N, C-alpha and C positions, 0 to 999 in steps of 0.2 A: 637248683638255686642259682641266682645271679649274684655274684660277689663283687660289687663295686664299693665305693666309699672307702673309709678307713680300713686298711688291710688288717690292722691289729684287732679289729672286732670280729674277724673271721671265725676263730675258734668258738667264741660265745654264740655267734649267729648260727653256726652249724649245730651246736649243742641244743640251742633253743628249738631248732627245727626238729631234731630227733625227739625231744621231749614232747613237742606238740603232736608228732605222729604217734608216739607211744600212748597218748591219751585215747587214741582210737584203737589201741590193742594190737598194733603191728609195727614192724620196722622194715625199711627198705634201704638199699644203698643210696647215698646222697651223691648226685652228679652235679658238678658245677657247669651249667650250660652256657654261662657267659661270665667273664671277668676281665678286668683291666684297670689300669690307673697310671698316674693319678688323674683326677678330675680337677677342673679349675676351682671347684668349691673346697678343695683340700687346703687352699691357701686363704686365710682370713683377710689378708690385705686386698683380695680380689672381690670380696663379697659386696661391698656397697656400690661398686661399679656395675654390678649385675642387677641392680634394683629393677630396671625397666624390663628385663627378661625373666624376672622371677616368677610372674604368673605362668609363663610357659613351662619353666622348670618345675614349678609346683604341680602343674597338670601332669607332667611326665612322671614325677615321683609318685603321685597319688592315683595315677591311672584313670584320669577322668576321660570317659569315652569320647565326648564331644571334642575335647582338645586333642586327644591322641589321634583322632582321625586326620588331623591336619599336620601331624608330625611324621615326616618321612624324608629319607635322604633323596628320594626321587622327586619330591615336590619342589617346584622351582621357587616357591615362596611359602613361608609359614606365618603364623600370627605374630611371630617375633621379628619379622623382617625389618620394620622401621626402627625398632630398638637396637637390633644388631647393626644396622647401617650406621646409626648414630654412634655406636660403640667403636666401630672401625674408623669413623671420622676423627676420633680422638685417641687412636691407638698409641701415638707417640707420648701421650701424657698418662698412659695407664701404667700400673705397677708391672715390673718385669714378670712377676708370677702369673699374671693374666695374659700379657702379651705373648708369652711363649706358646700359648694354645691357639693363637690366631694366625690365619694364613698371611704370609708375607712378613712375619716377624723377623727381626735381625737374625742372621745365621748363628751367632753365638748363643742366642736364647733358644733357637730351635735345637741346637746340639745339646744344650743343657737339658731341655725337655726330653730328648731322646735318651740321654743317660739316665734320667729319672725313671723313664718308662722301662728301661732294661732292668734296673734294680727292682722296680715294683713287680715285674713278672716273676722274679725269683722269690721275693718275699711272699707274694700272694699265693704262689703254688706251694711253697714249703709249709706255710701256715695251714693251708687246706689239707695237705697230705698228713700233717701232724694231727689234724682233727679227724682222720680216718677216711677222707675222700681219696678215691683212686682213679677218678677220671675228671679231667677239666678240659673245657673247650674255650680257647681264647677268642674273644671278640675284639677286632674283626680281622678276618683274613685279608679282605680288600673290599673296595666299593664294588657294587654288582656289575658295573659296566664302565668302559673307558669314557672319558669326558670330564669336563669340569663340574665340580659340585659347588653350589653357591655357598660362599663363606658366611653369607648373611642369614644364617639359619642356626638356631640354637643346637640342633642335632650335630652340626659340623663342629661347633665350639666344644661340645661335650665329648664327641666320639671320633671326630675326624682324624685326630692324631694317633688313634689306636691301630690303624691298619698295619698289617705285617708286610704286605706286598703292595706294589703300585704298578701301574701300567707303563709299558714302553710301547707306544702305539696301541695295538689291539691285544698285546700279550702281557700277562702278568709276569714280568721278568725282572722287576726291580725290588730288591729286598731292603727292608728297613733295618736299622740296628737291632730293634726289638726282635725281629725274625731270627737274626743270628744268635741272640741270647737265648731265645726259646729253644732253638735247635741244640745249642750247647747244653742247656739244662736237661733236655730230653736225653741226650747222649750220656750225660753223666749219671742220670738216674736209671738208665736202662738196666734191667735185671734186678731191680729193687726187691728185696725180700723182707727186710725189717727196717723200721724207721722210728726214731724217737729223739726228743729234745733232751739235751744234757742240762743238768741243773747248774746254774751260775748264780748262787745266792748273793755273792759279793758284787756282782755286776748284773742287776736285773734287766738292763737294756741290752745285754749281749745275748744273741740268739745263736746257739750252736746245735746242729742236728747231726746225729750219727746215722749213717746210712749203710746197711749191709746189702751187698749186691752179689752174693754167691761167690763164685770164683774170681770175680773182678777185684776183690780186695776192698778195704774200708774207704769210705768217703765221708768227709766232714764238710757241711755247708754252714757258713758262719757269716754273721754281720752284726754290726752295732747299730741300734736304733737311734736315728737322729731325724727329727721332724722339721718341716719348714723348707722354705725356698733355698736357704743356705746350708742345707744338710750336708752336702758333699764337701763343704769347706771346713767342717769340723775336724779337729785333730784326730789322728788314729788312736785307737785304744789297744794297748798291748794285752795279750792273753796267752798264757802258757798252759799246756796240757800234755798228758802222756800220749804218745803216739805209738801204735803197735808195730810199726815197720821201721826198718833202719833208715829209710829216706822218705821224702815227701815232695810233691810238686803242687804248687798253688797257682790257681787261676782266678782272675777277677771276672765279673759278669760279662766283660767284653772279650774274654778269651785270652787276655794278655797275661804273661807270667808275672807272678809276685814272688819276690825272694823269700826263701824259708831257710833259717839257720839251723845248724846242727842241734841247737838247744831246744828245737821244736817250739820256738816262740815266733809267732807272727802277729800282725796287727790287722784288725778289722775296723773299717770305718764306713758309715753311711751305706751299708749293704753292698760294698764293692768287692768283697772277697767271696768267691763262689765256692772253691773247693780246695781241700788238701787231699791229694790223690797219689798214693805211692806208685 
């Protein structure tokens, strides 16, 4: 499966896939062959500015062969080129939620997009794991060859910000913040043996996952769901729980320490708290 779009639809999407397979009398492991986010279409304020490129987007989503043959990162130009050029000509008047996906956007917006991508990697992987997936492949590692990619192409608008690595000359030597977050998540989940979501009936938008890792000790992955461009600006939500060890260490998705008190109370906001790890 390829898991793009709203990450919170992942459990239902995987379950629907399993039910569809079961109708043919068999089951197989579900592998996530591509995933990443967010996409520009995750932000409603960006929608009407994409009207002129929607035919190409629609062709991409519905897999129309004639249109898909023209959609490639390697193609110097696509059917969307005039519309994308017009979009870039008015970049300064576009909503920030769309600007941040465009080449040359203000650095503060690019940094905000990077933070959003880091959180999305954690959320998307954890929801897939909770649905029974045990292998995910993040798209994309990097563009296939060094050199400039035309920003006036809908493929670049959709997926250009997803790369984990970038070129320094001819070598893939520059890591993006998302690459560091994915590596951190992989290290934290190494040795996973059991995995389940904790019930939070009083706070349905709180996501807490208990992870068992054999001799490595318990791990808690937690976040509070907040949607929209200003999600990270929402106030933190306090949450208390019993913790099986005398101490705890907390990290956010960027690897920075988060204070944890002796009362075992911490705050999670906008998917920024990655782990409580003794």
